[in-house]
C-alpha positions, 0 to 999 in steps of 0.5 A: 583428411590431407595425410595420405599417409595416415588415410590410407592405414585407416580407410577400412571402412570405406574400403569394405563399403565400396567393395560390397557396395560394387558386389551389389552391382556386379551384373548391373552395368553393360559394357562395350570394348575399350570403355572409359571410367572416372573415379571422383574423389580417388583419394590416395589412389588404394580404393581404385586400384584394389576395388574398383579396378578389379570390378572393371573388364581388363580393357576399361581405362580409368582416370581417377580424380581428387581436389587434393594434390597431396592424395594425387602424388601419392595415389601416383607412387601406386601405378608403376605396374598399371600406367597403362590403364589408370592415369591420376588427376587433380580436379575440383569436381565442385568448382564451376569452371574446372573441367575447362582447367582439367588438363586430361579434358584439354589434351584428350578430349574424351568423355566417360562411359561411366562415373564412380564415387566412394566417399567423397560427395559428403565433403562439397556443399555444392552438389548442383555444380558437381552432377552438372560437371559430371553429367558434362564428362559423360558420354551419351548413355553414360552411367554413375554409381555414387556412394557417400555417408548421409549428414546424421553420420556418427562421426559428423555428430560427434565432431559437431558435438564437440564444435559446440563445447567452449573447450573445443569450439574456440579452434574451430567454430567459425569453420565451414560445416563439414558435411552438406545439409539434407533432412531427405537425402535421397529425395535431395540428391534425386531432385539435383539429379533429375534437374541436372538432366539425369534419368533412369534415376535411383536413390536410397540409403544402404544400412551399413556397420563398421567393427573397428579392431580396437579403441586405438583403430577408432581414435586413429580412424577419427583422426584421418577423417576429421578436417577439423584436426589441423585446428586443433594444437597437435599437444592437444590432438590426443585428449580431442581424439580420446573425447571425439570417441568418448562422444561417440560411445556415450551417444551409442554411435560406437558400441563394444562388441562383448569383450573383444576389445572391438567397437562397431559403428552403424551408419547409412549411406546415400547411394545414387545411380542413374543415366545420362540420356542417349 
């Protein structure tokens, strides 16, 4: 997950889902002249530039943030032709005192009209603090559109299944859980947004599917999104990823698509929309 080169080669699922989500809300937002937008959890920046920016009015400016300095450094390589419109900054959106250290916030003293986030908030345990920070970053009447996987995500289940085995558990059984925990994600997240102060809240599950072009593309995807891979000895990566993919296949979390060599997985995404009071 911290290797931007690998991640950007394997994030077809994330790209597809972000594009489809924005298409769903193409006519939802009202725009004023020169709005400022934040993209939380931008990763290597390709989704920001190729998917989010074309969705926005051309006079919008974008600040894209990520907790990973490596991702931000990589993302800046993409913006040679768009430096006036897009800025990449390091920011841990879930940390209590991050905003006072946020250089853009201190230098510009500007708030945001809208905040978007795709495939980021599943990494965060303290969603309340993240939403407090996002609320603080928004202007009055500012809006959010957030999208992230649920805890029953098939990849996460497979990773946790291997954690429970003697063979692989020794490498990362003591590490903090990857995903947040919630039995009813929409209700869980709606309560957080309400308690923070948001209004016009809508939280729901979006059913999705994705086809991997080959078994190899599946295993490479698993490598790119698995934060525990760094704990596995390098000479065991191939074996670990094979067993991870095998676990998904055995549990019907991924299925072959006829004789095409492709594999399909189904999953839910939590979608949240809300507004800061005026």
